[in-house]
N, C-alpha and C positions, 0 to 999 in steps of 0.2 A: 579314193578314200571312202571308207565305210561310214555311213551316217545313220542316225536313229538307233533305236533300241533293237538289239538282235534277240529274237526269241530263242534261237538255238544256242544251247550251252553244252560244252564238252568238258567233263571233269577228267583230267589226264595227269599221269605222272610219266614223263618221257624216259624214265629209267626202265619202265615196263615196255616190252616189245609190242604187245597188243595196242597199247596207248600210242606208240609211235606210228603203227600202221593207221590208226584212225586219224591222227593228226596229219600225216602225209597225205592221205587220201583227201581229206577235206581241204586242205591247203592247195593241193594240186588241181583240184576241180573248182577252185574259186568259191567254195561254200562259205557263206558268211557265218561265223560263230564266235561266241565269247569263250575264250580259253580260260578255264578254271583250273589252275595248277594245284595238284595234290601231291605233296612230297612224302611218299610212303616211308622212305628210309630216314631221311634227315629229320623229319618231324615226328612221325608216328612211332618209329622204332627208337629213335635217339632220345625222345622225350625232352625236348628243349624246355628250359625254364621260362615261365612267364614273369611279369613284374610281380612283386610281392613274394616271390620265392615259391609260388605254387606251380607244380608241373602240370602239363596238359598232354593230351594224347596226340596232339598234332592235327594238321589240317584234315587228314583223312577221317578223323573222328569228330569234327566240328559239327554243331547243330545243323548248319546249312547243308553240309554233305550228307548227314545222316538222314535228312528229309528227302534227299534225292535217291539215295541207295541204302536200303536197310542192311545189306550185307557189307557196307563200308569197303567195297573193292572197286577198282577202276579197270577199264574205262566205263564211264557212264555218260549217256546223252540225255539231256532235258530239252524237250521241244514244246514250249508252253507248259501245259500241265502233264504232258506225256513224258515218261521217263523209260529208259531202256539200258539194259546192261549187256555185257558180253560183246567182245569185239566184232565177231563175225556178224551178229545180229545188227549191230550198229552200222557196220560197213554196207550190209545189204539194204538197211533202211535208207541210208544216205544215197546210195546208188539209185534206188527206186524213186525216192522223193524228188531228188534233184536231176533225174534223168541223165545220169553221167554217161560218157561215151561207152558204147557197147563193148569195147574190148575189155573193160574192167570186169564185167559180169554179163556174159553174152545173152541176148534174147533167144539165141539158138538153144533148143532144149538139150541136145547132146553136148554142146560146148559148155553149157552151164553145168551139166552133170559132171563133166571133167574137172571143173573148178571145185564143185562140191566134194568130188572124190579126193582131190588133194587136200582140202581143208580138213576132211575126216581123218586122213592119214597124218596130217601135220599135228593134230592135237595129241596123238599118242606117240609121236616121234620127236621132232624138233622142239615142240612146245614142252614136252616132258623132260627132255634131256638137256638142252642148251642152258637153261637157267641155272642148272647145278654148278656150272663152272663159276658163276658169280658167288654163290654161297660158299663153295670150297675155297676160292682164292681170295675173296674179300671179306664176306660177311661173318663167316665162322671164326677166322682169326680175330676179326674186330671185337666180337662179343665174347669169345672164350679166352682170348689171349694166347691161343695155341694155333700153330700152323697146322692145317690138315695134313694127314699122311700123303706123301706123293702118289702112293698106289691108289688112293681114292680118286684123285684127279685123273690119273691114267685110265681108271675104269670108266670114268665118264667120257673121256676123249675117245676111248675105243668104241664105246657104244654110239657116240655121235659119228665117228668115222663110218660105222656100218650103216647108219641112216643116210649119210651123205652118199655113199655108194648107191643105195636104193633110190635116192632122190635123182641122181644123175641118170641111172639106168631106166627107171620107171617113168619119171615125170619130165625131166629135161631132155634126155636123149640127145639128139643133134639139133635141137631147135633153138632159136634165140632166146625164147621164153617158154614157159611151161605150156602155154596154150598155142604157141606158134610164133608169129612175127610180131605180136604186140604184147605189152605187159598186161597182167590181169591181177585180180585180188590174190590169186594163189602166189604169184611172185612176191607181191608186197608182204604178205604174211610170212613168207619163207625168209626173205632177206632180213627183216627187222629181227627175227628170232636168232638168226645166225650172227648178227652183230653183237649179240650178248657175249659169247666167248671171245670175240675179237676185242671187245672192250677191256677184258681182264687179261689180255695178253696171250690168248690161245690162237695160234696162227693157222686156223683151219682152212684158209684159202691157199696157203703155200702148197706147192707141188700138186695143185688141182687146177690146171689151166682152164678146163672147161667151166668149172664152178666160178673161178675168178673172173673169166670173161662174162659170165652171166651176171655176176654182181655188178660189174662195170656197166653193163647194158641197163640194168635196173636203175642204177644211179642216174644215168643219162636220161632215162625215160621219165623219172620223177623230177629231175633237176638236181644237179650236184649241190647247189646252195641249200635247197630245201632238205636234201638227204642229210648234209652235214649239220644243219640246224637241228633236225630232229634227234640226231645221234650225239650231240655234243656232250650231253650228261654221261651217257654210258661210256663214251670214249675217254672220259675223265673221271671214271668211277673209283679209280684207286685213291683219289683225294679223300675218300671216306676213311681211309686207313689212318689219317692224321687226326680224326675227330675223337675227342675224349669222351668215352662212354661212362655213364654214371655206374658206379659199383653195384648198386641195387638192380640195375637193368641187367648187367652182366650175370649176376647171380640168378636172376629170374630166367633169362633166356639161354644161358649156357647148357643146362641139362638137355633141353629140347634140341638144340643145335648139335650137341655131341651124338645124340641118338641118330642123327642123319648120317654120321660117319660109320655106323655099324651095319 
């Protein structure tokens, strides 16, 4: 059992893939931290009512969170008076401070460079493409009241499929993990991102046995229970469809969201 005050705080929304990567990494490596949940969609976007009938901007925009991160985005790490944003920076900080096992981010210069190479590719591929499935299948219909055209989803799926081919051929190849026989930060960042389309019903691992086997190995490496715990919200994200959104919020957000479909 953890005792005493923990200096390390992690502000996370587990709907966010980068937040899930930080959460899994910290938990897997037995890093003591205080989990500060930030509900981006349910609170900040949906604008729940407070007592007295006054609306608020949600936990994401509370005074406490604003003090930690001026951009009001997650994940954010607070270690005493030190604050840090951006998932990759946070993961590297944790790996160095807590001297986590070398396979996560190798001390070997060239192996480390390979992880860096993947993380650079990841930002402009999986990270850019995969979240669009959530917007198209869940959030745009929720806020606009209109289903997105099927061809828009197909465009995203086709683009993601091309990136999956690159991932298998360039990074995974015939290895158990991206770096070889053990999991690394590269695998962790990749898998959490790919669970985003899975959560909204896009079966991206179907008919891709190499990719599916890799996902299973990553789950085993971090622990199936921890993996499911971290992904519980995204795997039930369609429950957002039943939430009633205030008309004023729909009116405010709909034009911006509709532009995403053009």
